[in-house]
C-alpha positions as CSV (number, residue, x, y, z in Angstrom):
1,M,-23.6,12.4,30.2
2,F,-25.5,9.5,28.6
3,G,-25.2,11.1,25.2
4,L,-21.4,11.6,25.6
5,T,-21.1,7.9,26.5
6,I,-23.0,6.9,23.4
7,C,-20.6,9.1,21.3
8,C,-17.5,7.5,22.9
9,V,-18.9,4.0,22.5
10,V,-19.7,4.6,18.8
11,V,-16.2,5.9,18.0
12,A,-14.5,3.0,19.9
13,S,-16.7,0.4,18.2
14,M,-16.0,1.8,14.8
15,L,-12.2,1.8,15.5
16,I,-12.3,-1.8,16.8
17,T,-14.4,-2.9,13.8
18,G,-12.1,-1.3,11.3
19,Y,-9.0,-2.8,13.0
20,I,-10.6,-6.3,12.9
21,M,-11.6,-5.9,9.3
22,H,-8.1,-4.7,8.4
23,N,-6.4,-7.6,10.2
24,K,-8.6,-10.2,8.5
25,G,-7.8,-8.7,5.1
26,Y,-11.5,-8.0,4.4
27,K,-11.9,-6.1,1.1
28,G,-15.6,-5.3,1.5
29,S,-17.6,-3.3,-0.9
30,R,-18.3,0.4,-0.6
31,A,-21.8,-0.4,0.6
32,V,-20.5,-2.0,3.8
33,Y,-18.4,1.1,4.5
34,A,-21.2,3.5,3.6
35,T,-23.6,1.6,5.9
36,C,-21.1,1.7,8.8
37,L,-20.5,5.4,8.2
38,G,-24.3,6.1,8.1
39,V,-25.0,4.1,11.3
40,S,-22.1,5.7,13.2
41,S,-23.2,9.2,12.0
42,F,-26.7,8.6,13.2
43,L,-25.6,7.3,16.6
44,M,-23.2,10.3,16.9
45,F,-26.0,12.7,16.1
46,L,-28.3,10.9,18.6
47,G,-25.6,11.1,21.2
48,V,-25.1,14.9,20.6
49,I,-28.9,15.5,20.8
50,L,-29.1,13.5,24.1
51,S,-26.1,15.2,25.6
52,L,-27.5,18.7,24.8
53,T,-31.1,18.0,25.9
54,T,-30.7,15.8,29.0
55,N,-27.8,17.5,30.8
56,A,-29.1,19.2,33.9
57,A,-26.0,21.5,34.2
58,F,-26.6,22.8,30.6
59,A,-30.3,23.4,31.3
60,A,-29.5,25.4,34.5
61,A,-26.6,27.4,33.2
62,A,-28.0,28.4,29.8
63,P,-31.6,29.6,29.9
64,L,-31.4,30.2,26.1
65,G,-34.5,28.2,25.1
66,S,-34.9,25.1,22.9
67,G,-33.4,26.7,19.8
68,A,-30.0,27.3,21.4
69,G,-29.2,23.6,21.2
70,M,-29.9,23.5,17.5
71,G,-27.7,26.6,17.1
72,F,-24.8,24.9,18.8
73,I,-25.3,21.8,16.6
74,A,-25.4,24.0,13.5
75,A,-22.1,25.6,14.6
76,A,-20.5,22.3,15.2
77,V,-21.7,20.8,11.9
78,S,-20.5,23.8,9.9
79,T,-17.1,23.6,11.4
80,G,-16.9,19.8,11.1
81,L,-18.0,19.6,7.5
82,A,-15.7,22.5,6.5
83,C,-12.8,20.7,8.1
84,L,-13.8,17.4,6.4
85,G,-13.8,19.2,3.1
86,C,-10.6,20.8,3.8
87,G,-9.0,17.5,4.7
88,L,-10.2,16.0,1.4
89,A,-8.9,19.0,-0.6
90,V,-5.5,19.1,1.1
91,A,-5.2,15.3,0.6
92,S,-5.7,15.5,-3.2
93,V,-3.9,18.8,-3.7
94,G,-1.0,17.8,-1.4
95,S,-0.3,14.5,-3.2
96,A,-0.4,16.3,-6.6
97,A,1.9,19.0,-5.2
98,L,4.4,16.5,-3.9
99,G,4.5,14.8,-7.3
100,L,5.1,18.1,-9.0
101,V,7.7,19.3,-6.6
102,G,9.5,16.0,-7.0
103,E,9.8,16.7,-10.8
104,K,10.2,20.5,-10.7
105,P,11.5,21.8,-7.4
106,E,11.1,25.4,-8.6
107,M,7.3,25.0,-8.5
108,L,7.2,24.8,-4.6
109,G,5.8,28.3,-4.2
110,T,3.0,27.7,-6.6
111,T,2.0,24.5,-4.9
112,L,2.0,26.2,-1.5
113,I,-0.5,28.7,-2.8
114,Y,-2.9,25.9,-3.8
115,L,-2.5,24.2,-0.5
116,G,-3.2,27.5,1.3
117,L,-6.4,27.9,-0.8
118,A,-7.5,24.4,0.2
119,E,-6.9,25.0,3.9
120,G,-8.9,28.2,3.7
121,I,-12.0,26.1,3.5
122,A,-11.6,25.2,7.2
123,I,-11.3,28.9,8.1
124,Y,-14.6,29.6,6.3
125,G,-16.3,27.0,8.4
126,V,-14.9,28.5,11.6
127,I,-16.1,31.9,10.5
128,V,-19.6,30.6,9.8
129,S,-19.8,28.9,13.1
130,L,-18.7,32.0,14.9
131,L,-21.4,34.0,13.1
132,I,-23.9,31.3,14.2
133,L,-22.7,31.4,17.8
134,G,-22.9,35.2,17.7
135,R,-26.7,35.0,16.9
136,I,-27.5,32.7,19.8
């Protein structure tokens, strides 16, 4: 439960910090944003590790061994990174597709194919995570 609390506090603090920086009109460099992302990622990872290893209910309900926690983390990371990549791909392809459809409406079908290919990345991540969970 302590790890879950750390995860929630990290997310809330990053949201509040971003809101304050946005309201003050701060146009910081990419290094500040990269540092914040790195610190929050580390704390989120630490919270996940703590929540998987210190939860008594998890230890009693799943006598899978110490490697099971890493398997669950691997499944979560594969899905999360695939969905992040999918979001980046859909953002760039979607904006280009909207620009193209605005100029040539007859190209809508072609742009939908490209958007579908970009969204397929998330499906690949889910498939990999299901394969990992099947091996635990």
